[in-house]
C-alpha positions as YAML, in Angstrom:
chain: A
units: angstrom
residues:
- id: 1
  name: UNK
  ca: [-1.53, 4.05, 14.41]
- id: 2
  name: UNK
  ca: [-4.72, 5.84, 15.40]
- id: 3
  name: UNK
  ca: [-4.55, 9.55, 16.07]
- id: 4
  name: UNK
  ca: [-7.70, 11.33, 17.06]
- id: 5
  name: UNK
  ca: [-9.81, 8.36, 15.99]
- id: 6
  name: UNK
  ca: [-8.18, 8.16, 12.56]
- id: 7
  name: UNK
  ca: [-5.66, 5.76, 11.09]
- id: 8
  name: UNK
  ca: [-2.67, 6.78, 8.95]
- id: 9
  name: UNK
  ca: [-1.34, 4.75, 5.96]
- id: 10
  name: UNK
  ca: [0.96, 4.96, 2.76]
- id: 11
  name: UNK
  ca: [2.72, 3.40, -0.21]
- id: 12
  name: UNK
  ca: [6.28, 2.12, 0.10]
- id: 13
  name: UNK
  ca: [6.82, 0.97, -3.46]
- id: 14
  name: UNK
  ca: [5.12, -0.19, -6.59]
- id: 15
  name: UNK
  ca: [7.05, -1.79, -9.35]
- id: 16
  name: UNK
  ca: [6.63, -4.04, -12.31]
- id: 17
  name: UNK
  ca: [8.76, -7.13, -12.00]
- id: 18
  name: UNK
  ca: [8.62, -8.35, -15.59]
- id: 19
  name: UNK
  ca: [11.42, -10.87, -15.12]
- id: 20
  name: UNK
  ca: [9.52, -12.51, -12.26]
- id: 21
  name: UNK
  ca: [5.89, -11.80, -13.07]
- id: 22
  name: UNK
  ca: [4.02, -11.73, -16.39]
- id: 23
  name: UNK
  ca: [3.21, -8.30, -17.87]
- id: 24
  name: UNK
  ca: [-0.34, -8.37, -16.54]
- id: 25
  name: UNK
  ca: [0.88, -8.52, -12.92]
- id: 26
  name: UNK
  ca: [2.39, -5.77, -10.84]
- id: 27
  name: UNK
  ca: [3.59, -5.90, -7.24]
- id: 28
  name: UNK
  ca: [3.01, -3.10, -4.74]
- id: 29
  name: UNK
  ca: [4.26, -2.89, -1.17]
- id: 30
  name: UNK
  ca: [1.98, -0.79, 0.99]
- id: 31
  name: UNK
  ca: [2.91, 0.59, 4.40]
- id: 32
  name: UNK
  ca: [-0.20, 0.35, 6.57]
- id: 33
  name: UNK
  ca: [-0.82, 1.97, 9.92]
- id: 34
  name: UNK
  ca: [-3.48, 1.25, 12.49]
- id: 35
  name: UNK
  ca: [-3.07, -2.53, 12.68]
- id: 36
  name: UNK
  ca: [-2.79, -3.57, 16.32]
- id: 37
  name: UNK
  ca: [-3.28, -7.34, 16.22]
- id: 38
  name: UNK
  ca: [-3.36, -10.41, 13.98]
- id: 39
  name: UNK
  ca: [-7.08, -9.87, 13.40]
- id: 40
  name: UNK
  ca: [-6.38, -6.40, 12.00]
- id: 41
  name: UNK
  ca: [-3.80, -7.81, 9.59]
- id: 42
  name: UNK
  ca: [-6.21, -10.55, 8.54]
- id: 43
  name: UNK
  ca: [-8.95, -7.98, 7.89]
- id: 44
  name: UNK
  ca: [-6.65, -6.02, 5.56]
- id: 45
  name: UNK
  ca: [-5.44, -9.19, 3.83]
- id: 46
  name: UNK
  ca: [-9.00, -10.45, 3.25]
- id: 47
  name: UNK
  ca: [-10.15, -7.06, 1.96]
- id: 48
  name: UNK
  ca: [-7.34, -6.98, -0.61]
- id: 49
  name: UNK
  ca: [-7.71, -10.65, -1.56]
- id: 50
  name: UNK
  ca: [-11.44, -10.12, -2.05]
- id: 51
  name: UNK
  ca: [-10.80, -7.90, -5.07]
- id: 52
  name: UNK
  ca: [-11.15, -9.56, -8.49]
- id: 53
  name: UNK
  ca: [-8.10, -7.67, -9.77]
- id: 54
  name: UNK
  ca: [-5.79, -8.86, -6.96]
- id: 55
  name: UNK
  ca: [-3.90, -12.11, -7.53]
- id: 56
  name: UNK
  ca: [-2.36, -12.30, -4.06]
- id: 57
  name: UNK
  ca: [-2.02, -10.18, -0.92]
- id: 58
  name: UNK
  ca: [0.13, -10.89, 2.12]
- id: 59
  name: UNK
  ca: [0.07, -8.67, 5.20]
- id: 60
  name: UNK
  ca: [2.92, -8.57, 7.72]
- id: 61
  name: UNK
  ca: [1.73, -7.20, 11.06]
- id: 62
  name: UNK
  ca: [5.24, -6.77, 12.50]
- id: 63
  name: UNK
  ca: [6.44, -4.68, 9.52]
- id: 64
  name: UNK
  ca: [3.02, -3.06, 9.02]
- id: 65
  name: UNK
  ca: [3.19, -3.84, 5.30]
- id: 66
  name: UNK
  ca: [1.10, -5.54, 2.64]
- id: 67
  name: UNK
  ca: [2.61, -6.98, -0.53]
- id: 68
  name: UNK
  ca: [-0.04, -7.08, -3.23]
- id: 69
  name: UNK
  ca: [0.17, -8.67, -6.69]
- id: 70
  name: UNK
  ca: [-2.50, -7.13, -8.91]
- id: 71
  name: UNK
  ca: [-3.58, -6.56, -12.52]
- id: 72
  name: UNK
  ca: [-2.60, -2.97, -13.44]
- id: 73
  name: UNK
  ca: [-5.04, -3.04, -16.37]
- id: 74
  name: UNK
  ca: [-7.92, -3.38, -13.89]
- id: 75
  name: UNK
  ca: [-6.67, -1.69, -10.69]
- id: 76
  name: UNK
  ca: [-4.56, 1.28, -9.68]
- id: 77
  name: UNK
  ca: [-2.60, 1.93, -6.52]
- id: 78
  name: UNK
  ca: [-5.36, 4.35, -5.55]
- id: 79
  name: UNK
  ca: [-7.87, 1.48, -5.80]
- id: 80
  name: UNK
  ca: [-5.73, -0.67, -3.48]
- id: 81
  name: UNK
  ca: [-5.31, 2.23, -1.06]
- id: 82
  name: UNK
  ca: [-9.09, 2.81, -1.06]
- id: 83
  name: UNK
  ca: [-9.64, -0.87, -0.21]
- id: 84
  name: UNK
  ca: [-7.31, -0.57, 2.79]
- id: 85
  name: UNK
  ca: [-9.04, 2.66, 3.88]
- id: 86
  name: UNK
  ca: [-12.48, 1.07, 3.53]
- id: 87
  name: UNK
  ca: [-11.29, -1.75, 5.80]
- id: 88
  name: UNK
  ca: [-10.57, 0.89, 8.49]
- id: 89
  name: UNK
  ca: [-6.84, 1.45, 7.98]
- id: 90
  name: UNK
  ca: [-4.69, 3.82, 5.93]
- id: 91
  name: UNK
  ca: [-1.68, 3.64, 3.65]
- id: 92
  name: UNK
  ca: [1.36, 5.69, 4.73]
- id: 93
  name: UNK
  ca: [3.00, 7.66, 1.93]
- id: 94
  name: UNK
  ca: [6.77, 8.01, 2.15]
- id: 95
  name: UNK
  ca: [7.27, 11.33, 0.41]
- id: 96
  name: UNK
  ca: [8.87, 14.57, 1.40]
- id: 97
  name: UNK
  ca: [8.70, 17.96, -0.30]
- id: 98
  name: UNK
  ca: [12.12, 19.45, -1.07]
- id: 99
  name: UNK
  ca: [12.79, 22.96, -2.30]
- id: 100
  name: UNK
  ca: [15.28, 22.93, -5.18]
- id: 101
  name: UNK
  ca: [16.47, 26.13, -6.86]
- id: 102
  name: UNK
  ca: [13.36, 28.09, -5.96]
- id: 103
  name: UNK
  ca: [10.95, 25.29, -6.94]
- id: 104
  name: UNK
  ca: [9.26, 22.52, -5.01]
- id: 105
  name: UNK
  ca: [9.52, 18.82, -5.71]
- id: 106
  name: UNK
  ca: [7.98, 15.74, -4.07]
- id: 107
  name: UNK
  ca: [10.57, 12.98, -3.63]
- id: 108
  name: UNK
  ca: [10.40, 9.51, -2.06]
- id: 109
  name: UNK
  ca: [12.11, 9.33, 1.30]
- id: 110
  name: UNK
  ca: [15.29, 7.21, 1.05]
- id: 111
  name: UNK
  ca: [15.43, 4.18, 3.35]
...
């Protein structure tokens, strides 16, 4: 979704699925905003798949998500997010700040 000429984006989840994937693979699901058509989704998918440290990337336009399997020894979630941003889109972060007992804490938003 573009607002003022900018696109918003964020991370839904990142987890190691050792029972499904070998240790050197990790799967991240990124929530991406700003994709308006199949060409947009293909641009994001190709940008992610073009990385040497990404094994697979699948973008779902309808859900505005990308599921990325990558090598955590070579790439971080910030690297994947930067790739999406460089392609002209952003990753939406699902976090909220909650005040607890006089302190502040960032927590994932429950779905």
